[in-house]
Structure formats: C-alpha cells, structure tokens
C-alpha positions as CSV (number, residue, x, y, z in Angstrom):
1,M,-41.9,68.8,29.9
2,K,-43.1,66.3,27.3
3,N,-39.8,66.7,25.4
4,L,-37.8,66.1,28.6
5,I,-39.7,62.8,29.1
6,K,-39.0,61.6,25.5
7,I,-35.2,61.9,25.7
8,P,-34.7,59.6,28.7
9,L,-37.0,57.0,27.2
10,L,-35.1,57.0,23.9
11,M,-31.8,56.7,25.8
12,I,-33.1,53.7,27.8
13,L,-34.3,52.0,24.6
14,A,-31.0,52.5,22.9
15,A,-29.1,51.1,25.9
16,V,-31.3,48.0,25.9
17,L,-30.7,47.4,22.2
18,F,-27.0,47.9,22.6
19,A,-26.8,45.5,25.5
20,A,-28.7,42.9,23.5
21,C,-26.4,43.3,20.5
22,S,-23.3,43.1,22.7
23,N,-24.5,39.9,24.4
24,E,-25.1,38.2,21.0
25,D,-21.6,39.3,19.6
26,N,-19.9,37.9,22.7
27,G,-21.6,34.5,22.4
28,T,-23.4,34.8,25.7
29,N,-26.8,34.5,24.1
30,P,-27.9,30.9,24.9
31,N,-29.4,30.4,21.4
32,T,-26.1,31.3,19.6
33,S,-23.2,30.0,21.9
34,A,-20.7,28.1,19.8
35,P,-19.7,24.5,20.7
36,K,-16.4,24.0,22.5
37,I,-13.7,21.5,21.3
38,N,-11.9,20.2,24.3
39,S,-9.5,18.1,22.3
40,L,-8.8,16.8,18.8
41,S,-6.4,13.8,18.9
42,A,-4.8,11.3,16.5
43,S,-3.7,7.8,17.6
44,P,-1.1,7.3,16.4
45,D,0.2,10.6,15.2
46,S,2.9,9.0,13.0
47,V,2.1,6.3,10.5
48,Q,3.5,4.7,7.4
49,R,2.1,5.1,3.9
50,G,-1.3,3.4,3.7
51,E,-1.7,2.9,7.4
52,T,-4.5,4.3,9.5
53,S,-4.9,6.7,12.4
54,A,-7.9,7.0,14.7
55,I,-9.0,10.7,14.9
56,T,-11.2,11.6,17.8
57,C,-12.9,15.0,18.5
58,D,-14.1,15.7,22.1
59,A,-16.6,18.5,21.9
60,V,-19.5,19.8,24.0
61,D,-22.2,22.4,23.5
62,P,-22.7,24.8,26.4
63,N,-26.4,24.6,26.1
64,G,-26.8,20.9,25.4
65,N,-27.6,21.4,21.7
66,A,-27.0,18.5,19.3
67,L,-23.7,18.5,17.5
68,T,-22.8,17.7,13.9
69,Y,-19.2,16.9,12.8
70,F,-17.7,17.9,9.4
71,W,-14.2,16.4,8.6
72,A,-11.6,17.3,6.0
73,A,-7.9,16.4,5.4
74,T,-5.1,17.8,3.3
75,G,-4.3,14.3,2.0
76,G,-5.3,10.7,2.4
77,S,-8.9,9.6,2.9
78,I,-11.5,9.7,5.7
79,N,-13.8,6.9,6.7
80,G,-16.6,7.2,9.2
81,S,-18.6,10.0,10.7
82,G,-19.5,11.6,14.0
83,S,-17.0,12.4,16.7
84,S,-14.5,9.7,15.6
85,I,-13.2,8.8,12.2
86,T,-10.4,6.7,10.6
87,W,-7.9,8.5,8.5
88,T,-5.9,6.5,5.9
89,A,-2.5,7.9,5.0
90,P,-1.7,8.6,1.3
91,D,1.2,7.0,-0.6
92,T,3.5,10.0,0.0
93,E,5.5,11.0,3.1
94,G,5.0,14.3,4.9
95,M,2.8,16.1,7.4
96,F,-0.9,16.1,6.8
97,S,-3.7,18.0,8.7
98,I,-7.0,16.6,9.6
99,S,-9.6,19.2,10.5
100,C,-12.9,19.0,12.3
101,N,-15.7,21.6,12.2
102,V,-18.3,21.1,14.9
103,E,-21.7,22.7,14.4
104,N,-24.6,22.9,16.8
105,S,-28.3,22.9,16.0
106,Q,-28.3,26.7,16.1
107,G,-25.8,26.9,13.3
108,S,-22.8,28.0,15.4
109,R,-19.5,26.4,14.5
110,T,-16.1,25.8,16.1
111,S,-13.1,24.2,14.3
112,A,-9.8,22.6,15.2
113,K,-7.1,20.5,13.4
114,V,-4.5,17.9,14.2
115,D,-1.4,16.9,12.3
116,V,-0.3,13.4,11.5
117,R,3.1,12.6,10.0
118,V,3.4,10.0,7.3
119,V,6.9,8.3,7.3
120,K,8.8,5.9,5.1
121,P,7.9,2.3,5.7
122,N,10.2,0.2,7.8
123,V,11.4,-2.1,5.1
124,P,13.3,-5.2,6.3
125,E,17.0,-4.9,5.5
126,Q,18.4,-8.1,7.1
127,G,19.2,-10.7,4.5
128,L,18.3,-8.5,1.5
129,V,20.2,-9.8,-1.5
130,A,18.8,-7.5,-4.2
131,W,16.2,-4.8,-4.7
132,Y,14.8,-3.5,-8.0
133,P,12.8,-0.3,-7.9
134,F,13.0,0.2,-11.7
135,N,13.8,3.9,-11.5
136,N,14.5,4.2,-15.3
137,N,16.8,1.1,-15.2
138,A,17.0,-2.4,-13.9
139,N,19.8,-1.7,-11.4
140,D,20.0,-3.3,-7.9
141,A,19.3,-0.5,-5.3
142,G,20.7,-2.8,-2.6
143,N,24.3,-3.2,-1.6
144,N,25.4,-6.0,-3.9
145,N,25.2,-4.3,-7.3
146,Y,23.4,-7.3,-8.8
147,N,22.2,-5.2,-11.7
148,G,19.7,-6.7,-14.1
149,S,19.4,-6.5,-17.9
150,L,16.3,-5.6,-19.8
151,M,15.6,-7.9,-22.7
152,S,14.0,-6.9,-26.0
153,G,11.2,-4.4,-25.5
154,A,11.0,-4.6,-21.7
155,T,11.0,-1.2,-20.0
156,A,11.7,0.1,-16.5
157,N,10.2,3.6,-16.4
158,G,9.2,3.7,-12.7
159,F,8.2,0.0,-12.9
160,L,9.0,-3.0,-15.1
161,T,6.7,-3.6,-18.0
162,I,6.8,-6.9,-20.0
163,G,4.8,-7.1,-23.2
164,P,2.6,-10.0,-24.4
165,N,5.3,-11.6,-26.5
166,A,8.1,-14.2,-26.5
167,T,10.9,-11.7,-26.2
168,D,10.4,-9.2,-23.4
169,A,12.0,-10.2,-20.0
170,L,14.3,-9.2,-17.2
171,S,17.5,-11.2,-16.8
172,L,19.1,-11.1,-13.3
173,P,22.5,-12.3,-12.1
174,N,22.3,-15.9,-10.8
175,Q,23.8,-14.8,-7.5
176,V,20.5,-13.4,-6.5
177,L,19.1,-16.9,-5.8
178,N,21.9,-19.4,-6.4
179,G,22.9,-21.4,-3.3
180,L,20.0,-20.4,-1.2
181,N,17.9,-22.7,1.0
182,D,15.4,-20.4,2.8
183,F,14.4,-17.4,0.6
184,T,11.9,-14.7,0.1
185,I,10.8,-13.3,-3.2
186,S,8.5,-10.2,-3.0
187,G,7.1,-7.6,-5.3
188,W,4.2,-5.6,-6.6
189,L,2.6,-7.2,-9.7
190,R,-0.1,-6.2,-12.1
191,M,-1.4,-8.6,-14.8
192,G,-1.9,-6.9,-18.2
193,R,-4.4,-9.4,-19.7
194,T,-7.2,-11.5,-18.4
195,G,-7.8,-14.3,-20.9
196,D,-7.8,-17.9,-19.8
197,A,-5.3,-19.5,-22.2
198,F,-2.0,-18.5,-20.6
199,E,0.2,-19.3,-17.6
200,P,2.2,-16.1,-16.8
201,F,5.6,-16.7,-15.2
202,W,6.8,-14.4,-12.5
203,V,10.2,-16.1,-11.8
204,S,12.0,-18.8,-13.7
205,C,15.4,-20.4,-12.7
206,S,17.4,-22.8,-14.8
207,N,20.6,-24.7,-14.0
208,G,21.1,-25.8,-17.6
209,S,20.1,-29.5,-17.3
210,N,16.8,-28.5,-15.6
211,H,15.2,-25.4,-17.1
212,N,12.5,-25.5,-14.5
213,F,14.6,-26.0,-11.4
214,L,12.6,-23.2,-9.7
215,Y,9.7,-21.3,-11.1
216,I,6.8,-19.3,-9.7
217,L,3.7,-18.7,-11.9
218,Y,0.1,-17.8,-11.8
219,S,-2.3,-20.3,-13.4
220,N,-4.8,-18.0,-15.0
221,S,-7.2,-20.8,-15.9
222,R,-7.2,-22.3,-12.4
223,N,-6.9,-19.1,-10.4
224,R,-4.0,-20.2,-8.3
225,W,-0.2,-19.7,-7.8
226,E,2.2,-22.5,-8.4
227,I,5.8,-23.1,-7.4
228,A,8.1,-25.7,-8.9
229,I,11.4,-26.9,-7.3
230,D,13.6,-29.4,-9.1
231,G,10.8,-30.5,-11.4
232,A,8.2,-31.1,-8.7
233,V,5.2,-28.7,-9.0
234,Y,3.2,-27.6,-6.0
235,S,0.0,-25.6,-6.0
236,F,-1.2,-23.0,-3.5
237,P,-5.0,-22.7,-2.8
238,T,-7.3,-21.9,-5.7
239,N,-9.7,-18.9,-6.2
240,I,-6.9,-16.4,-6.0
241,Q,-7.9,-13.5,-8.2
242,M,-5.1,-11.8,-10.0
243,K,-6.7,-11.1,-13.4
244,D,-8.3,-7.8,-12.4
245,L,-5.8,-5.4,-14.0
246,K,-5.0,-4.1,-10.5
247,W,-1.7,-4.0,-8.5
248,H,-1.2,-6.7,-5.9
249,H,1.7,-7.3,-3.5
250,V,2.9,-10.9,-3.8
251,T,5.4,-12.7,-1.6
252,V,6.6,-16.3,-1.8
253,I,8.9,-17.7,0.9
254,R,10.5,-21.1,1.6
255,S,11.4,-21.9,5.2
256,G,12.8,-25.4,5.4
257,A,10.3,-27.7,3.7
258,L,7.4,-25.2,3.9
259,A,6.5,-22.7,1.2
260,R,4.1,-19.8,2.0
261,L,2.2,-17.4,-0.2
262,Y,1.1,-13.9,0.8
263,I,-1.2,-11.6,-1.3
264,D,-1.5,-8.0,-0.3
265,G,0.1,-8.7,3.1
266,S,-2.2,-11.6,4.0
267,E,-1.2,-15.3,3.9
268,I,-3.2,-17.5,1.5
269,G,-3.7,-20.9,3.1
270,T,-1.3,-22.3,5.7
271,G,1.7,-23.2,3.6
272,I,2.5,-26.3,1.5
273,S,5.3,-28.9,1.8
274,V,8.1,-28.6,-0.8
275,K,11.5,-29.9,-1.5
276,T,14.4,-28.6,0.6
277,L,17.1,-28.7,-2.1
278,T,19.6,-25.9,-2.3
279,L,18.8,-23.6,-5.2
280,N,21.0,-24.3,-8.2
281,V,20.8,-21.5,-10.7
282,A,23.2,-21.3,-13.7
283,N,24.7,-18.1,-15.1
284,N,22.1,-16.3,-17.2
285,G,19.5,-18.7,-15.7
286,L,17.4,-16.3,-13.6
287,I,14.7,-14.8,-15.8
288,I,11.8,-12.5,-14.6
289,G,8.6,-12.5,-16.6
290,Q,9.1,-15.5,-18.9
291,D,9.4,-19.3,-18.7
292,Q,12.7,-20.8,-20.0
293,D,12.3,-23.7,-22.3
294,A,16.1,-23.6,-22.6
295,L,18.8,-21.8,-20.5
296,G,18.2,-18.1,-20.8
297,G,15.6,-18.2,-23.6
298,A,13.2,-20.1,-25.8
299,F,10.3,-18.1,-24.4
300,Q,6.7,-18.5,-25.4
301,A,4.2,-15.6,-25.6
302,F,1.4,-17.4,-23.7
303,Q,3.7,-17.8,-20.7
304,A,4.9,-14.2,-20.6
305,W,3.8,-12.2,-17.6
306,A,2.5,-9.5,-20.0
307,G,2.1,-6.8,-17.4
308,D,3.9,-4.7,-14.8
309,M,6.1,-5.3,-11.7
310,D,7.7,-3.0,-9.1
311,N,9.9,-3.1,-6.0
312,L,11.1,-6.7,-6.6
313,R,13.0,-7.9,-3.5
314,F,15.0,-11.1,-2.9
315,Y,16.1,-12.2,0.6
316,N,18.3,-15.1,1.7
317,R,15.9,-15.9,4.5
318,A,12.2,-16.4,5.1
319,L,10.6,-13.2,6.2
320,S,8.1,-13.1,9.0
321,A,4.4,-12.3,8.5
322,A,5.0,-8.9,10.1
323,E,7.9,-8.1,7.8
324,I,5.9,-9.1,4.7
325,Q,3.2,-6.7,5.9
326,Q,5.8,-3.9,6.0
327,L,6.7,-4.6,2.4
328,A,3.0,-4.6,1.4
329,N,2.7,-1.1,3.1
330,E,5.6,0.2,1.0
331,G,3.6,1.0,-2.1
332,H,4.8,1.2,-5.7
333,S,5.3,3.6,-8.5
334,G,2.5,2.3,-10.7
335,S,-0.7,4.3,-11.3
C-alpha cells in the first residue's frame, strides 16, 4: 500500500515541474515575458548621402517592466538613445539596415530592423557649364567637353592636388566663364597648409590687359574670402576658418550686383555689392589654384592654393540656397 501511494505523488510532482517549465519556455511566466515591438519606422526611408532619417521604435512590455534600447546599423552613424534616434547616411549609395534590440528589466529581448535607402544627391543640372570630378584626369564630365589641362606637378587622382609652389595649377578653357553675368562657382576645397604668410587663390581670370579681372581667394592672415571683379576687391565677412586641413564645400555666386558666399551649404553673411560687368576671360586666362601676374602664368608660390579640390562646378546662373545645399550633400572623393 505504501508503494502505491508513492507512485501517484511522484507523478503529480513531475507534472507540476513539467507545467512550470512549459510556461517559462512559452514566455507566459510574468517574470520572463519578452517585450513586444509594435513598429520600427524610418522617416524618411530614402535619403541622400549625408542626410538624416528619424528612426522610432514603438515597443511595450506586457508586464510594465522598464525597457532599454540598443541600436546598431550596417553603415552610417547613430546619434541619440532611447526609443528614437537619428541616423546619418554614409557617403555611399545603397540599402542600409538599422536594428533595435529592446530589453526589459528581466533581461528578455526582442529585436527588429528597418531599411533606409541612400540615393545619389539631386545635383542641379540647369545651367551647368562644366563639372570636374578629377577621376584620374581633368576632363569635363558635363556636356560641353571643356576639358582642363594639368600644369606642372598638379595631379587628379580622384581629386585635384596643387603643390606649394609657383608651377602647379589647372588651366581651364575660357568658355567656362567668359561672357557670363550671373554665375556660380562651387567645389570641395581643402587647404594644405596653415601658415599666415600666404593668400591662396582658388580661381583667377585674366583678359590680358587685366590679369585680375576676376579672382576668388582666401586671405589666410585675415580669415576671410575675397572676390575681385575688374580690379575692384570685395571682402566677405571675417572669421571664416579654412586653415584646419579639412574638406569644406565652398560656393560663390553673383546675381546681378550681389555676390554671396556659402561654406558647407550655409551662407556667410547676407551678400556683398559688386560690379555687374560681363566676365571677360581671355584664351588661357582661366587658372585654378594660382594667381596670374601675367596672362596664363607668372605664378608665385605664396599665392598657390597648395592643397586639394574636388567636384568643381561652374554654372551660368546663380543657384538658389536649396540647390547649393544639394551640392554640399554630394560629398567628394577625398579622405
């Protein structure tokens, strides 16, 4: 009789243990239930390189436990924490996944991911006269075939490099700027030196009789950009830092009698009044990276850009602020 009593008791105990284990495995134990992710969204779900998307995770815990969010991405960068973060797209196009792991205070986790597509920037095409991406040459990638010529030791291996000397430069056909009234000159620039005793020239135009008919330079000693038209020199606001050995997107436009300067997509100041003369550029008179003391030459080392340039673009109109921001979002080949 005693043995008969022991067997049912053992069976009951085993059944209880089995039921307890089954409840834990199925997540019905209130101490181990995993969080639930209702949605993981990206707004927008398609961005250009360098743009941002707001990623939001809507999650709940069945038992009201506190939640912690862990974020990761297959590319780009994540800023912020908690249930909402900002994802910044990388400099390459493609599809990228942003994942979120949600953990409750009991250590149970649930994960989900959302995809964001990075697309090529919408670069303005209207009025584009010439575009130089410097893909192992100085050719015009636009439709006009205004191919440039590298001078002396200047190189174009993904971006233009001009040495700290009186010989390196890029010569462009005068048709790129000749005859224009309104214009836009845009590009990625990196200064290669930071001393005070030099005035690096970005663009220099000569018509033979006036070797400084148009120029754009950065005054390193005064921390400001300058533009000259027909011998008159105009200065944009001071305290513009370019001598940090970093890439910056620079755009100069002239619209009627107003010139504007944009650095990294943002306008510096509110514009300056300049001459409205039609640009008169002689053959061989458009030089990038040096000042011309004579038509097409007579360079001086202290006025060389002595650094790098990429994605130079010239337009026969003044681009809008939104279009300039699109160019700044394009990126460059430099490291």
